C-alpha positions as CSV (number, residue, x, y, z in Angstrom):
1,M,-33.6,-11.4,17.5
2,R,-35.0,-14.6,19.1
3,V,-38.4,-13.9,20.6
4,G,-38.0,-12.4,24.0
5,T,-34.2,-12.7,23.9
6,L,-31.3,-10.5,23.2
7,R,-27.9,-12.2,22.4
8,I,-24.7,-10.3,22.8
9,L,-21.1,-11.3,22.1
10,S,-18.0,-9.6,23.5
11,Y,-14.6,-10.3,22.0
12,N,-11.1,-8.9,22.0
13,I,-10.1,-9.8,18.4
14,H,-6.4,-8.9,18.7
15,K,-6.5,-6.8,15.5
16,G,-7.3,-10.0,13.5
17,F,-4.2,-12.0,14.6
18,S,-4.0,-15.3,16.3
19,T,-2.1,-15.9,19.6
20,G,1.5,-14.8,19.2
21,N,0.7,-12.9,16.0
22,I,1.4,-16.1,14.1
23,K,-1.5,-15.9,11.6
24,F,-3.8,-13.2,10.3
25,V,-7.2,-14.8,10.8
26,L,-9.8,-12.1,10.2
27,S,-11.8,-14.1,7.7
28,Q,-12.0,-17.0,10.2
29,L,-12.9,-14.6,12.9
30,R,-15.8,-13.3,10.8
31,S,-17.1,-16.8,10.3
32,A,-16.9,-17.7,14.0
33,I,-18.6,-14.4,15.1
34,Q,-21.4,-14.7,12.5
35,E,-22.2,-18.3,13.6
36,V,-23.0,-17.1,17.1
37,Q,-25.9,-15.1,15.6
38,A,-25.6,-12.3,18.2
39,D,-27.8,-9.3,18.0
40,L,-25.1,-7.1,19.4
41,V,-21.3,-7.5,19.2
42,F,-18.8,-5.7,21.4
43,L,-15.3,-5.7,19.9
44,Q,-12.0,-4.7,21.4
45,E,-8.7,-4.2,19.6
46,V,-10.4,-3.8,16.3
47,Q,-8.6,-1.9,13.5
48,G,-10.2,1.1,11.9
49,H,-7.3,1.9,9.5
50,P,-5.7,1.1,7.1
51,T,-8.6,-1.4,6.8
52,S,-11.9,-1.1,8.6
53,Q,-12.1,-4.4,10.3
54,F,-15.4,-3.6,12.0
55,E,-17.1,-3.0,8.7
56,Y,-15.6,-6.2,7.3
57,L,-16.9,-8.2,10.3
58,S,-20.3,-6.6,10.2
59,H,-20.9,-7.3,6.5
60,Q,-24.5,-8.4,5.7
61,I,-25.3,-9.2,9.4
62,W,-25.0,-6.0,11.4
63,P,-26.0,-3.0,9.4
64,H,-25.4,-0.5,12.2
65,F,-22.1,0.1,14.0
66,A,-20.0,2.6,16.0
67,Y,-16.3,2.8,16.3
68,G,-14.2,4.5,18.9
69,K,-10.6,5.2,17.8
70,N,-8.2,5.0,20.7
71,A,-4.6,3.8,19.8
72,V,-3.3,5.9,16.9
73,K,0.0,5.1,15.1
74,T,1.6,6.6,12.0
75,S,-0.2,4.3,9.6
76,S,-2.9,2.7,11.6
77,H,-5.4,3.0,14.5
78,H,-7.5,0.6,16.5
79,G,-10.1,0.8,19.3
80,N,-13.5,-0.5,20.3
81,A,-16.6,-1.1,18.2
82,I,-20.2,-2.0,18.6
83,L,-22.0,-3.9,15.9
84,S,-25.8,-3.9,16.0
85,K,-28.8,-5.4,14.1
86,Y,-30.8,-2.4,15.3
87,P,-30.3,1.3,14.8
88,I,-27.8,3.0,17.1
89,V,-29.6,6.3,18.0
90,F,-26.6,7.8,19.8
91,W,-23.0,7.0,20.3
92,E,-19.9,8.7,21.8
93,N,-16.3,7.6,22.3
94,I,-14.9,8.8,25.7
95,N,-11.1,9.0,26.3
96,I,-10.3,7.2,29.5
97,S,-6.5,7.0,29.1
98,S,-4.6,7.4,32.3
99,H,-1.4,8.4,30.6
100,R,-0.2,9.2,27.1
101,F,1.6,5.9,26.6
102,E,-1.4,3.7,26.8
103,K,-4.5,5.0,25.0
104,R,-7.8,3.6,26.2
105,G,-11.4,4.4,25.4
106,M,-15.0,3.8,26.4
107,L,-17.6,3.6,23.6
108,H,-21.1,4.5,24.7
109,G,-24.0,3.6,22.4
110,V,-27.8,3.7,22.8
111,I,-30.3,1.6,20.9
112,D,-34.0,1.2,20.7
113,L,-35.0,-2.4,20.7
114,P,-38.1,-3.5,18.7
115,H,-40.9,-5.2,20.6
116,Q,-39.4,-4.6,24.0
117,K,-41.7,-4.5,27.0
118,T,-40.2,-1.2,28.2
119,S,-40.0,2.0,26.2
120,K,-36.6,2.8,27.7
121,P,-33.6,2.7,25.4
122,L,-30.8,0.2,26.0
123,H,-27.4,1.7,26.9
124,L,-24.2,-0.1,25.8
125,L,-20.7,0.5,26.9
126,C,-17.8,-1.3,25.2
127,T,-14.3,-0.8,26.7
128,H,-10.8,-2.0,27.1
129,F,-9.1,-1.1,30.4
130,G,-5.4,-0.7,31.0
131,L,-2.6,-3.2,31.9
132,F,-1.7,-1.6,35.2
133,E,-3.9,-1.5,38.3
134,T,-3.5,2.2,38.9
135,A,-4.8,2.8,35.4
136,R,-7.8,0.5,35.9
137,E,-8.7,2.3,39.1
138,I,-8.8,5.6,37.3
139,Q,-10.8,4.0,34.4
140,S,-13.3,2.5,36.8
141,D,-13.9,5.9,38.4
142,L,-14.4,7.5,34.9
143,M,-16.8,4.8,33.9
144,C,-18.8,5.2,37.1
145,D,-18.9,8.9,36.6
146,R,-20.1,8.5,33.0
147,I,-22.9,6.1,34.0
148,R,-24.1,8.3,36.8
149,S,-24.1,11.4,34.7
150,H,-25.4,10.0,31.4
151,I,-27.5,6.9,32.1
152,P,-30.7,7.0,34.1
153,V,-30.7,4.6,37.0
154,D,-33.8,2.9,35.6
155,A,-32.5,2.4,32.1
156,P,-31.2,-1.0,31.0
157,L,-27.5,-1.2,30.7
158,I,-24.9,-3.6,29.3
159,I,-21.1,-3.2,29.7
160,A,-18.8,-5.6,27.9
161,G,-15.1,-5.7,27.2
162,D,-11.6,-6.6,28.2
163,F,-11.0,-5.2,31.7
164,N,-7.5,-6.7,32.3
165,D,-8.7,-7.2,35.8
166,W,-6.8,-10.4,36.7
167,R,-7.0,-9.5,40.4
168,E,-10.8,-9.4,40.2
169,K,-11.4,-6.1,41.9
170,I,-13.6,-4.2,39.5
171,S,-16.7,-6.3,40.0
172,I,-16.8,-5.3,43.6
173,T,-16.5,-1.7,42.8
174,F,-19.2,-1.8,40.2
175,K,-21.6,-3.7,42.4
176,E,-21.1,-1.4,45.4
177,R,-21.2,1.9,43.5
178,L,-23.6,1.2,40.6
179,G,-25.5,-2.0,41.5
180,L,-24.0,-3.7,38.5
181,D,-23.8,-7.5,38.3
182,E,-21.1,-9.4,36.4
183,V,-23.0,-12.0,34.4
184,F,-20.7,-15.0,34.9
185,L,-20.0,-14.2,38.5
186,S,-23.7,-14.0,39.3
187,N,-24.9,-17.0,37.2
188,Q,-21.9,-19.4,37.5
189,G,-20.2,-18.3,40.7
190,C,-17.0,-17.1,39.1
191,H,-15.7,-14.8,36.3
192,A,-15.1,-16.6,33.0
193,K,-11.5,-17.6,32.2
194,T,-10.7,-16.0,28.9
195,F,-6.9,-15.6,28.5
196,P,-4.9,-17.0,26.8
197,A,-7.4,-18.5,24.5
198,W,-5.5,-21.7,23.9
199,L,-5.4,-22.5,27.7
200,P,-7.6,-19.9,29.6
201,L,-6.3,-19.1,33.0
202,L,-6.9,-15.4,33.6
203,K,-10.3,-13.8,34.0
204,L,-9.9,-10.7,32.0
205,D,-13.1,-10.3,30.0
206,R,-16.4,-9.3,31.5
207,V,-20.1,-8.6,30.9
208,Y,-21.9,-6.4,33.4
209,C,-25.6,-5.6,33.4
210,R,-28.3,-3.7,35.2
211,G,-32.0,-3.8,34.6
212,L,-31.9,-7.0,32.6
213,F,-32.4,-10.7,33.3
214,V,-29.8,-13.2,32.2
215,A,-31.1,-16.3,30.5
216,D,-27.7,-17.9,29.6
217,S,-24.0,-17.2,29.5
218,V,-21.2,-19.1,27.7
219,C,-17.5,-18.6,27.4
220,L,-16.4,-19.6,23.9
221,S,-13.0,-21.2,24.4
222,N,-13.2,-24.5,22.7
223,G,-12.7,-25.8,19.1
224,A,-11.8,-23.1,16.6
225,W,-12.0,-20.3,19.2
226,K,-8.7,-21.5,20.6
227,R,-7.0,-20.8,17.2
228,L,-8.4,-17.3,16.7
229,S,-7.6,-14.3,19.0
230,D,-5.5,-14.6,22.1
231,H,-8.8,-14.1,24.1
232,A,-11.8,-16.3,24.4
233,A,-15.2,-14.7,23.6
234,L,-18.2,-14.3,25.9
235,C,-21.7,-14.9,24.8
236,V,-24.8,-13.9,26.9
237,D,-28.5,-14.2,26.3
238,F,-30.7,-11.6,28.0
239,K,-34.5,-11.8,28.4
240,I,-36.2,-8.6,27.3
C-alpha cells in the first residue's frame, strides 16, 4: 500500500478472452493487472472451474481472495472475485439473479486495513448486473437492501463492477437511497466509457464509494488494454 493511499482495480476479464473471443489472453491479463499495483482487485466474469483464473491472477501478489460462483454450466462456472493484499475477515456471495436464465451475484467482502486512521473495517461489494433494465432494477433494490441491513452507515464502502447500465440510471438511485457517489461521475463529470475496449462508447463499469476520499481515477483503455478483455478497466486511488 502506498502511504495513505488505497488503490483498487475493477475489471470484467471476459473469462480470459479478448474481444470477440479471438484469443485466450489470460497470461497477458495477469501481466497488465499486476503492473497496476492495486491493493484490491474486483473481477467480473472470472472462471472458477475447470481452471481457477482468480488464483492464477492473484499469484504472488494478492495472497487473499474470495470467489462468488454465479453462472454454472456442465463443465465450468464463473462469477465475481476479490483479490486482496490484506486479509479478508468475512465474505459472502449473494444471489441477485432476477430469473433462472441469467445468473448474477453480489460478492460482499470485509477487510481490516493496516495503519488506517479509523478502526472501522472496509466493506467491499463486487458485482455484475444483468443485461435487461428490469433485471438491473431488481438487482439495484437487492444491493440497497444488503447495504442497509449488513453495512453500518458510518463504515467505509467500495462497490465496483460491471453494471451494464448504459442508460445511466443506477447512480441516481444509489445517490438518493444510499448517499453513494460514483467516482468518475463525481470527479470527472461523467461515467467512464468502458465498452467495447477497442473503442469505448458505453459507460457500463462503475466504482461507487461512501466514507472515502478519492485521490485519483483512471479508465485504462489505451495501449495493451485495448487488446485484452472486451471491457476497459477502472483504477481508483483512495486516501485513507
